[in-house]
N, C-alpha and C positions, 0 to 999 in steps of 0.2 A: 506723984512724981511717975509713977508703971503706968497711967492712965495715957499723960503727957506723951511718951514716949509710942506709945501704941499709936495714940492719934495723929505721931509722927511719922510712921511706919506706914501706916494705913495709905496717907497723903502721899509718899514716895511712891507705893505700887500702882497707885488711879493713876497718877500722872506717866508713870512706866508703861502701862498699858494702852495709856491714849497716846501718847508719842509712837508705841509701837505700831498703833490703830491705822495712823494718821503716813505711816511710810508706805505700809502696807497700799492701801489706797493711792497713792501720789505715785508707786513703779508697778498701778496698775493703769493705772491710764495713759495713752499712749501722746505724746505730741500732737500737736494738730496740724503742720506742715514739717513732715521729716526732711530733713536734707539729707539726698542721695550717698553714697559712698563718694561718688564721682560727679561730680556736677559736671554738667553742659554747658556751655558756654553759650552766651545771653542768644547772642546772633550768630549761627553755626555759618562758616566759609562752605557755599556753593564749592558740588562736588566738579571737575573738569568734566568735559562732557568731548567724545572724539565727534564731528559730525560728517557721517559719511552723507555725501548727495545722492539723490536719486535719480536713474541713467535720465530720463528725462531733463534734468535740471543742470545736463554736461555737457555744457560747449564746446564742441571742438575747434582746434587749434586753426589759423585761420592757414588753409595752403598756401607754400610758398610762390609767388607770382611768378608766371611764367609767359614768353615772348609773345605775344599773339604772330609774330612776325617768325617763319622759319628761315636760320641762317639759308644764303644760297648756296645751292647746291659747287663745287670743284667744277667748270668748262670739261665736258670730256673729247679730247682729244679724238678723232679719227683715225684710223689707221691710211688710211691715203693723205690727211695732212702729215702727218709724221711721216708719209715716205718723201715728200714735197720737201718739207725741212730738210728729213736728209738729204736728199739729195742737191737742198739749195749751201750747204754743209758740205757738201764731198768736193762741189763744185769750189768749193771756196777753201781748199786745203784743208778744212776744219777734218781731219778723216776721225778722230775719236769721238767727236759732237756725231757725225756721220753714221759711225757705229750704231752710238748709245739709241741715235732717232728708229736705226733700220731693225734693232735688237727690242723697240720698244713693240715696230708694229710690226715683226713678225710674230711677237707673244701676243696680239690680238690675229692671227692667223691670216694675215698678209703673205699670201705667195710671192708677190713683187719683190715686196721688202725681205725673202731672203731668198731669191733670186739676186738682190745687190747685194748681199751680205757675201755671197758666193765670186761677184765680180771683187768685191776690198781682200778676200783673202786668194783671187786668180792674181791679183795685182800685186797685192801685200802693199797695200795702203791704209797704215796705224796700223797693223800688224803684223807680225812674220806673214811672207809667205808662203802658202802652205793648199797644195794643189790636192790634198784628200778634203781636208775641208772644203773648200770651195765646190767640191761635187758634190758633199752631202749635202751642202746647200742646194746646189743647181736641182736634184735630183727633189729635193723635199720640195720646190717649186712649183719643177714640172709637174707633180704630184697634182698642185692644182690647179693645171693645167694652164700655166705660163709659159709663151708662146719662146720667151725670150730667151729662158733657161731651158729650153728644148734645145734649144741653137745653141746655145752657148757650150751643150754637154757636148753635141758635135765635135764645136770646136775643140774641147779637150782629149777627144777622141785625135780629132785627125790631125794635128800638132803632138801628140803621146804626153799630155800635159798630167802628169802624175796617172795616167793610166798607159795601157800598153797600146800603141799606135794603130789604131781600125781603121780604117775608110772604109769598109762597110757598115760598121759600127755608125761611122758620123754621118756618111750617104742616108742612115736610118731616120738619125733625130734628127737633120734637117727637114725632111719630107716631115715629117711627124711635125715639125715647128711649124714650115710653109703650109702644111695644112689645115692649123688652130690660126693663122693668119699674120704670121711672125713674117712679115717682111724683108728683115734679111736673111731668113732663113731661104729666100727666092731667091737672091743675089747667093746664097752658098750654093743653094742643088745646080742653079746656072753655070756655075762655076767648077762642079765636081762633073757634068757632065761636056764639058767646055777640055779638062783636062783626062778624062777619065780615071778619075779617083773613086774607087769601090764600084766601078759601076762603067761600061764599055762608053768607049768615046761616042759622043753625039753631037756636033752639033748644032741640025736643028730643036732639037730636044735644050740646048744652051740655048739657044739663041730664043728660044719661048722662056722658056725660066728666066731668062735675063730680062726680056722685055716685058713680063709682069712685075717686076724688081722695078725695071725702073718708071714703070707707070703709077706705082703709091708712091714714092719718092725718095728711093735709093739710089743716088747721086756716081755709087762704085758702078750700079749696074751699067748707067747709061755711061759711063768714062771706059767702060771694059767693051760697050759693043762698038767704039765709035773708036778705040783702039787696036782691033781683034773682027776686025768685017769676017776675016775668015773664023772666025771663033776662036782662031787664038791655040794655043797649045802648050805642051812641055818644052 
């Protein structure tokens, strides 16, 4: 009986040892294909990339189309044309338009237009009559060699319009205008000699100046010579 029990114990001990040895061998051999802790997907999606073009590959945007033919410039109206238009407006009694045109021409440096503005203010056409303003424009025109304006200054002094009456000063301006080709000034110098205003009365000198005026088309000089064969008088 004791032999049978011992044999059983020995058999169990050998079986336990065999099991333990098998377990050690199992744990010491790694698996053929170990699985990673975080397995990657079978086909990973590609990462997005920002494409930066090479400078040579950059195509500039087309420029805005430009007109091949430039727009025509506004026509330039000369001072002389403005004066002529102003004269036409003045004759038509459109004084506001005449003044506008004369001022525009004067702004371009026209002495003639300045003289026209002097007349406008002297006569009070389209503006209140203003002798001082008239004289201001006459002087500006005279400074630019306008003989008519010089004559008009003489008229202002002869008749005391906005200035003290002064025949000597009037005669000085009439002579200056006549020497610059003013035909009406020839007539005024002649009458000043005939009447003895600002100068000693001199009929010979009067006839000389009046004949010169008539020769250049001043009808008043011709009428004076016909009406005053003896030089006339006051």
